[in-house]
C-alpha positions as CSV (number, residue, x, y, z in Angstrom):
1,X,185.3,52.2,-6.7
2,X,188.7,51.7,-8.4
3,X,188.8,54.6,-10.8
4,X,187.9,58.3,-10.6
5,X,187.7,61.4,-12.7
6,X,190.5,63.9,-12.5
7,X,191.6,67.0,-14.4
8,X,195.0,67.3,-16.0
9,X,196.7,70.0,-18.1
10,X,199.9,70.8,-19.9
11,X,198.8,71.2,-23.5
12,X,196.1,74.0,-23.4
13,X,192.6,73.4,-22.0
14,X,192.1,71.2,-19.0
15,X,191.3,67.6,-19.8
16,X,189.1,65.2,-17.8
17,X,190.6,61.7,-17.6
18,X,189.9,58.5,-15.7
19,X,192.6,57.4,-13.3
20,X,193.0,54.9,-10.4
21,X,191.8,56.2,-7.0
22,X,194.9,57.0,-5.0
23,X,195.8,55.3,-1.7
24,X,197.0,57.2,1.4
25,X,200.5,56.3,2.6
26,X,202.1,56.9,6.0
27,X,201.4,60.4,7.4
28,X,198.9,61.0,4.5
29,X,195.1,61.3,4.2
30,X,192.9,60.6,1.3
31,X,190.1,63.3,0.8
32,X,186.9,62.8,-1.0
33,X,186.8,66.1,-2.8
34,X,183.7,68.3,-2.3
35,X,185.1,71.4,-3.9
36,X,188.4,72.5,-5.5
37,X,189.3,76.1,-6.2
38,X,190.4,77.4,-9.6
39,X,193.4,79.8,-9.4
40,X,195.3,81.8,-12.1
41,X,198.3,79.4,-11.5
42,X,196.0,76.6,-12.8
43,X,195.9,78.4,-16.1
44,X,199.7,78.3,-16.3
45,X,199.7,74.6,-15.4
46,X,197.0,73.8,-18.0
47,X,198.9,75.8,-20.7
48,X,202.1,73.9,-20.0
49,X,204.1,77.0,-19.2
50,X,205.5,75.9,-15.8
51,X,208.9,75.0,-17.2
52,X,209.2,78.6,-18.6
53,X,209.0,79.9,-15.0
54,X,211.6,77.5,-13.8
55,X,209.4,75.9,-11.3
56,X,208.8,72.5,-12.9
57,X,210.3,70.2,-15.5
58,X,208.7,70.0,-18.9
59,X,206.2,67.1,-18.7
60,X,203.5,65.8,-21.0
61,X,200.9,66.5,-18.4
62,X,200.4,67.8,-14.8
63,X,197.6,67.3,-12.3
64,X,195.4,70.4,-11.8
65,X,194.2,72.0,-8.6
66,X,195.8,73.3,-5.5
67,X,192.9,74.0,-3.2
68,X,190.6,71.3,-1.8
69,X,187.8,71.1,0.7
70,X,186.3,67.7,1.4
71,X,186.0,64.7,3.7
72,X,188.7,62.4,4.9
73,X,187.9,58.9,3.8
74,X,191.2,57.1,4.3
75,X,193.9,57.7,6.9
76,X,197.5,56.6,6.5
77,X,199.6,55.4,9.5
78,X,200.5,58.2,11.9
79,X,198.2,60.8,10.4
80,X,196.2,62.7,13.1
81,X,192.9,62.6,11.3
82,X,189.8,60.3,11.4
83,X,187.6,59.1,8.6
84,X,184.7,61.6,8.3
85,X,186.7,64.7,9.3
86,X,185.8,67.7,7.2
87,X,189.0,69.3,6.0
88,X,190.7,71.8,3.7
89,X,194.2,71.3,2.2
90,X,196.8,72.5,-0.2
91,X,198.3,70.3,-3.0
92,X,201.4,72.4,-3.3
93,X,203.7,70.2,-5.4
94,X,203.6,71.0,-9.1
95,X,204.6,67.8,-10.8
96,X,202.0,65.4,-9.4
97,X,200.1,63.5,-12.1
98,X,196.8,64.1,-10.2
99,X,195.9,66.9,-7.7
100,X,192.9,68.5,-6.1
101,X,190.7,68.9,-9.1
102,X,189.5,65.3,-9.0
103,X,187.1,63.2,-7.1
104,X,189.7,62.1,-4.6
105,X,193.1,63.5,-3.7
106,X,195.9,62.2,-1.3
107,X,197.8,64.9,0.7
108,X,200.4,64.8,3.4
109,X,198.7,65.4,6.7
110,X,201.0,68.4,7.1
111,X,199.1,70.1,4.3
112,X,195.7,69.6,5.8
113,X,193.6,71.3,8.5
114,X,190.1,70.9,9.7
115,X,187.6,73.0,7.8
116,X,185.9,76.0,9.4
117,X,182.6,74.8,10.9
118,X,179.4,76.0,9.3
119,X,181.1,77.1,6.1
120,X,180.0,75.4,2.8
121,X,182.7,73.4,1.2
122,X,182.7,75.5,-2.0
123,X,183.5,78.6,0.1
124,X,186.0,76.8,2.3
125,X,187.9,75.7,-0.9
126,X,188.8,79.3,-1.5
127,X,191.0,79.5,1.6
128,X,194.2,77.4,1.1
129,X,196.3,78.7,-1.8
130,X,195.3,82.4,-1.5
131,X,195.1,82.5,2.2
132,X,198.5,80.8,2.7
133,X,200.1,83.0,0.1
134,X,198.9,86.1,1.8
135,X,199.9,84.9,5.2
136,X,203.4,83.9,4.1
137,X,203.9,87.1,2.2
138,X,203.0,89.2,5.2
139,X,205.5,87.1,7.3
140,X,208.2,87.8,4.8
141,X,207.4,91.5,4.8
142,X,208.2,91.4,8.5
143,X,206.3,94.4,9.6
144,X,205.3,95.4,13.2
145,X,202.0,96.8,14.4
146,X,201.5,100.4,13.2
147,X,203.8,100.1,10.2
148,X,202.6,100.7,6.6
149,X,202.0,98.2,3.9
150,X,201.1,98.8,0.2
151,X,199.0,96.0,-1.4
152,X,198.6,96.1,-5.2
153,X,195.7,94.1,-6.7
154,X,193.9,94.6,-3.3
155,X,190.5,93.6,-4.7
156,X,191.7,90.3,-6.0
157,X,191.5,86.9,-4.2
158,X,195.1,87.1,-2.8
159,X,194.9,90.9,-2.4
160,X,191.7,90.8,-0.4
161,X,193.3,88.3,2.1
162,X,196.4,90.5,2.2
163,X,194.4,93.6,3.2
164,X,192.3,91.8,5.8
165,X,195.1,89.8,7.4
166,X,197.4,92.9,7.5
167,X,194.7,94.9,9.2
168,X,194.2,92.0,11.7
169,X,197.9,92.3,12.4
170,X,197.6,96.0,13.2
171,X,199.2,97.2,10.0
172,X,198.1,100.4,8.2
173,X,197.3,99.4,4.6
174,X,197.4,101.4,1.4
175,X,195.2,99.4,-1.1
176,X,195.6,99.7,-4.9
177,X,192.6,98.5,-6.9
178,X,190.1,99.5,-9.6
179,X,188.2,102.8,-9.0
180,X,185.0,100.9,-8.3
181,X,186.6,98.7,-5.6
182,X,187.3,101.4,-3.0
183,X,184.3,100.5,-0.8
184,X,185.3,96.8,-1.0
185,X,188.9,97.2,0.1
186,X,188.1,99.8,2.7
187,X,185.6,97.3,4.1
188,X,188.4,94.7,4.3
189,X,190.5,97.1,6.4
190,X,192.4,99.4,4.1
191,X,193.1,102.8,5.6
192,X,194.0,104.4,2.3
193,X,192.9,103.8,-1.3
194,X,194.8,104.5,-4.5
195,X,193.1,103.8,-7.9
196,X,195.3,101.6,-10.1
197,X,195.3,104.2,-12.9
198,X,197.1,106.8,-10.7
199,X,200.8,107.6,-10.6
200,X,201.3,105.0,-7.9
201,X,204.6,106.1,-6.3
202,X,203.5,109.8,-6.2
203,X,200.1,109.0,-4.9
204,X,201.3,106.7,-2.1
205,X,204.1,109.1,-1.0
206,X,201.5,111.8,-0.8
207,X,199.6,109.6,1.7
208,X,202.6,108.2,3.6
209,X,205.5,110.6,3.8
210,X,208.8,109.0,2.7
211,X,207.0,105.9,1.3
212,X,205.5,102.8,2.8
213,X,207.5,100.3,5.0
214,X,206.7,97.4,2.7
215,X,204.8,96.4,-0.4
216,X,203.3,93.1,-1.4
217,X,202.9,93.3,-5.2
218,X,200.0,91.0,-5.9
219,X,199.2,92.7,-9.2
220,X,202.8,92.4,-10.6
221,X,203.2,96.2,-11.0
222,X,206.9,96.0,-10.4
223,X,209.1,99.1,-10.4
224,X,206.2,101.5,-10.0
225,X,205.3,99.8,-6.7
226,X,208.9,99.5,-5.6
227,X,209.2,103.2,-6.0
228,X,206.5,103.7,-3.4
229,X,208.5,101.9,-0.8
230,X,210.8,103.8,1.5
231,X,214.6,103.5,1.4
232,X,215.5,100.3,3.1
233,X,211.9,99.0,3.1
234,X,210.7,95.6,1.8
235,X,209.2,94.6,-1.5
236,X,207.6,91.2,-1.9
237,X,206.7,89.6,-5.2
238,X,204.4,86.7,-5.6
239,X,205.3,85.8,-9.2
240,X,207.7,83.0,-10.1
241,X,210.7,84.2,-12.2
242,X,210.0,87.9,-11.4
243,X,212.7,89.9,-9.8
244,X,213.7,93.5,-9.3
245,X,217.0,95.2,-8.4
246,X,217.0,96.1,-4.7
247,X,217.1,99.8,-5.4
248,X,217.7,102.2,-2.5
249,X,218.7,99.5,-0.1
250,X,215.3,97.8,-0.3
251,X,214.9,94.2,0.6
252,X,213.5,92.5,-2.5
253,X,212.0,89.1,-2.0
254,X,209.9,86.5,-3.8
255,X,207.4,84.3,-1.9
256,X,206.2,81.0,-3.4
257,X,203.4,79.4,-1.4
258,X,204.0,76.3,0.8
259,X,201.7,74.0,2.6
260,X,201.5,74.6,6.4
261,X,198.9,72.9,8.5
262,X,199.3,75.3,11.5
263,X,198.8,78.4,9.3
264,X,195.9,76.7,7.5
265,X,194.2,75.9,10.8
266,X,194.6,79.5,11.9
267,X,193.1,80.8,8.7
268,X,190.1,78.4,9.2
269,X,189.7,79.7,12.8
270,X,189.6,83.3,11.5
271,X,187.0,82.3,9.0
272,X,185.0,80.4,11.6
273,X,185.0,83.4,13.9
274,X,183.9,85.8,11.2
275,X,187.2,87.7,11.1
276,X,188.3,86.6,7.6
277,X,186.0,87.1,4.6
278,X,185.5,84.4,1.9
279,X,184.6,85.4,-1.6
280,X,183.3,82.8,-4.0
281,X,182.3,83.9,-7.5
282,X,180.7,80.8,-8.9
283,X,180.8,77.0,-9.1
284,X,181.3,74.6,-12.1
285,X,181.2,70.8,-12.4
286,X,184.5,69.1,-13.3
287,X,183.4,68.6,-16.9
288,X,183.0,72.3,-17.3
289,X,186.5,73.1,-16.1
290,X,187.4,74.6,-19.5
291,X,184.6,77.1,-19.1
292,X,185.8,78.0,-15.6
293,X,189.4,78.6,-17.0
294,X,188.1,80.8,-19.8
295,X,186.0,82.9,-17.4
296,X,189.0,83.3,-15.0
297,X,191.2,84.3,-17.9
298,X,188.8,87.0,-19.1
299,X,189.4,88.9,-15.8
300,X,187.3,91.1,-13.6
301,X,186.2,88.4,-11.1
302,X,185.7,89.4,-7.5
303,X,186.0,86.0,-5.8
304,X,187.2,82.6,-6.6
305,X,185.7,80.1,-9.1
306,X,185.3,76.6,-7.6
307,X,184.9,73.2,-9.2
308,X,182.5,70.7,-7.7
309,X,182.9,67.0,-8.6
């Protein structure tokens, strides 16, 4: 096999093209893709708006897909994997011509970990981008056991991981989500619930006197969420190009995901041991990627859409 199918974007809807099968170089592995997640960021890549966020140069096209689950089928020199290993990985670079939404993808070994045993590939493919984003945002928030964290968008794919991972770290979580999502987010470990239609700062401060120690703003609420943070607390944004004034001495930060094999391996271990919940909404074949993008853009999903080559 010399060619493969891959999805590219940059001018609107995703396009399925035929390209050469990539070769693994030193410290890299080639993965035969079993499943690739579809994330909101893929919509921005497909639309060609990355340059507007200042995170990529304006190019004619970009490879699509950050999350992958599959089987190692070629190992570059020095990479600590074997052909046949079931793995998950994150294609974090933005300007690659081909990424994870393809039949094969080459990743640095530092972006790959062994997949959780006993978990279907389509579910495992929901881990890397959202799980690592949540993990790294919590690290940046810098809280200790017993401190309080506000999570907006708590029923979403990133928000759900934030709630569950924060609870595993011993943090007390205030979750903001739709009125119908209270049972879901409490089941993930939230101690308090605030419906997103409420006066956020007032509602949070009524639950946590003086305001929460930190907020991870997965829903891009902005100032209303910052106002719920105590003086000198921490506010973490997950949106490129989005920044707030550090009012009242708050530490305002932006976290952009990075590949990290050790963190990915720990996420896989938590899934394998039943301590981290995976939520997959549906699967689509590569040729139906435009339908998956449209469904994601319409909103309301609880779980990730996944493409299956």
